[in-house]
N, C-alpha and C positions, 0 to 999 in steps of 0.2 A: 904395425899401426901407425897412422900418421895424426900428429898433433895439430890441432886445430888452431889457427894463428890468434893471437891473444885479440886482436881487433874485433874477429868474428865473435869471440864469447862475449865479449862486450856488447856487440850489437843485439844478439839473442838475448842477454841477461836482461838491458834495456826495455827491449820490446816485451819480453814478460812480464817486467815489472808493469809497464802500462796498461798492458792487459789486464793485470791484476786490480790496477787502480780503477781501470774503466769499469770492472765486473763491480768491485766494491761498490762505487758511486751508482749504477744503477739498481744495485740490493737495497742502497740504504735509500734511495727515492721511491721503491715500491715498499718498503716499511713505512716510510713517510706517508705514501698515500693509502695503506690500508689503515693505518693510524689516524690519518684525517676523517676516512669514511666512518669507523668505528665511533668516532667523536659526534660525526653529524648526524649517526643514527640513533635519534633520541626514542627512548621509551615511550609507551601509549601511555597516554593521560585520558582517563573518562570521568564525566559527571551527569547524573542525573536529577530531574525534579519533576515536580506537576503542577500544575495551574489551574484553579478551580473555574469552568465555563459553563457553569450551571446558568439558566436563563431565570427571568422572573415569571413569574403565574401569568397566565393568560396569552403567554405565545403560543404560536400556533406548532402543533405537532404535525409533521409532515409524511409520518411513515404510513397513515393509512390512506386511502385513494383522496378521499375530501380532507383536507386539512380538520384541526379542532382544537381548541384552546386546550392547553394543560391546566389541570386545576391540582396538583400535587407533586412535589419531588419527592419519588421512592429513594433515588441514591443519587450522590451528586455526579455531575459530568465533568471530565477534566481532559487538558492536553497534557500528555505526559512527553517529556521532552530527554534527550539523551545527545551529550554534544563530546565527541572524540577529538585529541589531538594528538598527531604524531611527531609534532614539534616542526612541522613544516606547514602542515595543512589541517584546518580545523572542519568539522561536518557536525551536522545539528540532523538529528531525526526526531519528528515530531509525530504522534497519533492524538487524534482528537475524536471525542465522543459524540460524534454527527453522523446525522445520516450521509453527507458530504458537505463541502464546502464548495465555493466559488470560485474560479480561478483570481480575483480581484482581491479575494482576502486573503490568498496564499500571498499574492504580490504584496499587499499592505504590509502582513506578518513579515516578511523576508526584507523587505524594505529598512522596518523597524529592526530587525536584527543583523542585516548588514551597517545599518548606522550606530547601533547602541552598543553590540556584541562582537564587531568586528568579523563577522562570520559571511563570507560572501555570498550570495542570495543564490547562487547557482549551488552551493554547497549544502542547501538545506533541502529535506526533504518532509515535507507536509503530508499527512495523509487522514481521511474519518474512516472510521470503522464500521460505519454504516448501520449504528442502533437505528431501529424504526420509532424509538422512543424519546426523541431530540424534536428540538425546535428549528425553524429554516434557519440553516445558515445558507442556503443556495442565494438568497435574494428575490424580491418582489413577492405580490400575494400570488401571482401565476408563474407557471415554470417559464424562464426566459431562455432564447438562444442567442445569446450574446457573450461574448469572450469578456467584456469590460462593462462593468457596471457601478452606479454610485451606491456605495456600503450603505446598509441599513444599521440602526443603532446596534443591533446585537451584532451584526459582521464586525462591526468596529472593536467591540469589545473582546470579540472573539479573536481578532488580529493582535489586537494591544497584550490578551492573556497569554497568548502563543510566546510574543518575542519576550515578555515576563518571564515565562519557563525557561526559554533557552538561556536567557541571561544568568538565571539562578541556578542552571545546569552547569555553565560555564564557571559559576564561582565555584563552584565545588570540585573542578578539575583535579584528580590526584591520580598516581603511579596505580596501572591497572596492567592485568592481564587478561586475554580474549582468548574464547573458543567458541567454535562453530558446531552445531548439532541438528540431528533431524529425528523425527519420530512419527509414524504413520498410525494415526487414530481415524480408521476408517467408519469407525459405528456413529459416528454424529453426523456425517455429510453424505447427502444422496442427491444425484439430478433429479430437478423437479419438472423438466420438460420430457414429456412421453408422449408415444405413437399411440393411437386406441382403435380400437377395432372398427371396421368400416360402417359408417353409419354414426358413430358413437360422438363425431367432433362437432361441438355448437358453432354457429358462425361467429366471428371477429367483430368488433365495432363497426368495421367497414362494410358487414353484408358478406364477408367471402368466408371459404372454408381453410381453414391453415392443415398442414400435414401433422403438427404435435401442438399437445396442451400443455400451458404452465399449470401445477399446482392441480392435476385431475380428480382429487380427492383420494384418500386413503383408503384401499380395500375395494376401489372402481373397479365392478368386474370388466370393464372395458380395456383395463390396461393390457398393452401387448410388449413395449419393453421402452426404458430410456432412451433418450436421443442422444448419449453422450455418458462419459465416464468423470464421476467427482474426483479431487484431486486431495487423496487423505495426509499427504506431508506436512507436518508443521516444520518448519526450519526455524531454526533458534541461534541468536546472536547473544553469548554471556559476557560479562563481564565482572571482575573481580577485584578487589585490593590484593596485590601479589600474596598468592598463597594464604587470603583472609577472607573478609566478609564480601559478599555479594553487593554488587552498584547495581546492577541492572540487567534484565534479559528482554532483549529486542525478540519478538516471535511473530509469524505470519501463518496463518491458519484460512483455508480456503471455504469457509463456513459463513453464508451470508448475514443470519444472524438467528436469533434463537424467539425471542418474543416471547410474549404470556404475560401481560404486562397485567396490572389492574385499571382498569378504567382510563382516564386520561392523565396517567403518571407517565412523570420522567424518569428514563433510566439508560443506564448505560448498558444494558442488556448483558449477554455474557460475558462480552470483553472487559466490563468491568469487576463482575464477580471475580472472573479469571485472575485478573489482576491484584486483586484483593487476596486470594487464596494462594496464589503463589510468593506473596509479600509472608502470610502467617507459616509457609514451609520454610524460610530461610532463618538460619541462626543469626539473630541480630538483626531482622529485619525492618524491626521496628525503631530500633537504636537510630541516633542522628550519625551521619546524613542517613535517611532511611532509603531502603531497598525500594527501585523503581521497577515494576514488570510491565510491558508493554505489547498487547495485541494489534498487530495489524491484521487487515484483512486481505487474504491473498487474492485469488481469483476465484470468484465465488456466483458470478452472474447467473449460472444456469443451476446452482446446488442451494441445497438448505437442511434444517434437520430433519424432515418429515420423511420417512420410510413410507413409503405410497404401498409398497406390498404390504405391509403387516399393519391395521391400524392399532391406535395405541389410546389407552383410556385417557378422557379429559383430566386434565392436572391442573393444581392449585395455581393460582398466580404467581411466578417467580420460581414455581419448585421445577420446571425443566431446564430454565437458563442455570439456575446453581447448581443442578446435576451436572449439566455438560462442562459448565466453567470450574469445579472440582474434580472433575475425573481429568479433564484435558491439563490442569493444573499438576495433579499427581504423576501423570505421565511424561510431563516435561520436565519436572523437578527429578524425577527417575534416572531421565537420561542427562540430564546437568552432574550426575555423580560419576559417571563415566567419561567427561569430555577431556580433550587432550588441550592444554592450557599455553599461551606464549606470550611474551611481553612485549611484542614487535607486531606492526600492521600499517604498513606504509596506506595512507587515504588518499583518494582521487573522487571527480565527480564531472559529470557532463551532465548538462541540461540543455535541452532544444525546443523550440515551439514547430510543431511539423504542419505541412502543407497539407492537412486531412480538410476534406471539404464536408461541408453540412450537409445532410442528406437532401436530395433533390426530389421534390413533390410534384408530379405531374399534373396537367391542367385537369383531368377529370376528377382527380383526390379534392383537389380546390372546388370542384363543382360540388362534389357530394357532400363538403364541408357546409358550405352557404347554404345548401337545401337543408342539412340537418339542421343548421341554426334558426333557418326561416320557419321549420316546424315545431321546433322547440326551443322558443327565445332565451328562457330562464333556468338554469341549472338548480336541481334541488336537492343536491347530494346523493351519493350511493351508486352502487353497479348499475342500476338501471340505467344511470346518465352516462355511462361509458361513451356511446356514439358521441352526445355533444360534448363531453369533455375532450376529445380526441379531434371533434371538428375545430375546436379552438387552440388546439396544439399545432394541428396540421397547418393551419392559416399564419401562426406566428411562426413555424418553422421556415416556411417558404418565405416569409420576410426576415429571415436571421441576418444577423451582419457578414459582411463579407468574408472575414476570415475568422477562422475557429482557434487560431493561436493556440493548436492544440499541444498540451506540455508533454514532455518525455524526460527522465530523468535515468541516469546511472549510478548507483555509488560502489566505488570499489574500497573494501576494507580488509586489507591485508589479501588473503586469496579468497575472501567473500565479494560476491557480487549482487546488489540489489536493482531489479528493473521495476519501473513503475509506469501506472497507467493511471488514465485521469477518468476512467470510465469502470461502470460493472462491468467486468472483464469476464469471459467464459473460461472455463478450469482448464480445456486443452489449450489456451494461449500459454498460461502460467508451465503448465507442463513441457510444452513446447521450446520454452525459453530457457529451463532448467536444462532440459537434453542439450539444444544448441550452443549455449553459451557457452564462452572461453573457459571460464571458470567452472571448475566442477563443482562449487559450492554457490548454488544460483537459487535465488529465489524471486517472484515476484509481489509487488504489493500495490493493490486498486486504489482507487479513489483519492488520488495523488494529484495535488495543486489544481483541482477542478473538478468540476460534475459535466460530464458529456453523456449521461444518459448509458444505454447498456452498449456494449460493445461485440454483437455476436460475430464469430467468424464465418466467411463466405460462404462454406458449408450450411450455416444454420441459417442465413438468409433463404436460402432454398426452402427449407421447412418451414419459415413461417412460426407465428405463435409471440405471445406478448412483447418477450424481447426485440422482437425485429420490428413491430408496428412502428410507422413515424409518429413520434412524439413520446414514444419510450425509447426507442434507438434515435439518435439527432444526427449521426455522422454517416458517412458513404460505407457501401458493403466493404471496400478496401481498407478500411480503417486498420482493423487487427493487422494486416498484411504491412503497412506501412509503417506502424509501430514496433512490429518485431523488428521489421530492417533497421530501424533507426536505432533500435535498442542494442542489437548486436555488432553494429559499427560501433557505438560509443562503449559497449564493453571490450571490442578490439581496442579501440585507443586508449583505454587504460590498463589493460593487460601486461605485466612488466614482460 
């Protein structure tokens, strides 16, 4: 055995020593890096509050076909607000007890929120519930087809109160845990567009025969089958103090509205009843700061609460909406008991205004509208005046502003994704988004940042019906396709 030279041993030892030192430096660098990441990963905080947006008596209720003045406040209307903060990004979600709100109302409210609460306008989601017993926040005495409008006094009031509600929610930010869940409640949602037996379809206001009819009448012997499928899934985002009291529940259900008010009452419909019922079910729900429940409208443009196959006896005012609200609240509350909670939820938002065109009006339809007005120069109100009402809508739509400035938004809340639509959106669009989104926990909210009428899918345009008539539908037949493509692109952008 031959001994190694001393100088060789020294060289090997030196090399090993330097290798060890290099390895230790790399290890320490990695430890420091992970430590910095842990420090930067702040826990989620959440705060929620409400703002009263009840109008003065005498304002025009817009849920009926001709507007009429409200004469009583049955229950107050609110803007319900939730603010989230992950240490880097803040988001605000607002649900208003309104039929819908004009884009200009959302712009003004988000401008105030950015200025006063420091939350970027693109990080704020504002939607309407679609209660049919609220006054006009859409602007003007007649339906408008413009993306920018001068605000009415009530619209200014609503924008101010939304901003105040978000600031109050931000004032209440505190450490929070978040959970997501769903529950299917199919018994309250039914498709309202139906195929009828041949010869049973009445003419539409334009003198044409559609292939489907909206609200054909419960128990109608001419019923064949519905023209779509409702979306029965309630999506739930729940926030609580760590291991403690509930802060808020943001939920979305694709139920158009319930209705059944008394006379010319103002009411938040089942949405408001649900929020109060869910609050009553929470331990300490009324303690300060109070628990805030929120019910956004999912995608319900072709659905409502009427089971057309099975006629129901007439109910007292508010009886049905209370029944639906309390049943839904009980089912959501039961779901809350089994959710998995976590203390972190990275936040992100994307907002775009899409190149969606206003609906084009052919020359022959303009000629029909002018002839209809010439024969009946004054509108008297009621369903008998549908042709005259649509004659005015058709002509105004033909002269719509050049751009729609069609809003679309995505919000990421941890592994949850919310997509928005500014229209009364068909149920199949919401189901498609849930299936195609890169986030397994996804859902849509409609009537966000504006009101652009109904948005049927291209398939439904071929079938006709109320939701496809020009003046009820205000945008191009490809609007739902363009919206879906944009939502999926933005969702991919915020996907980690």
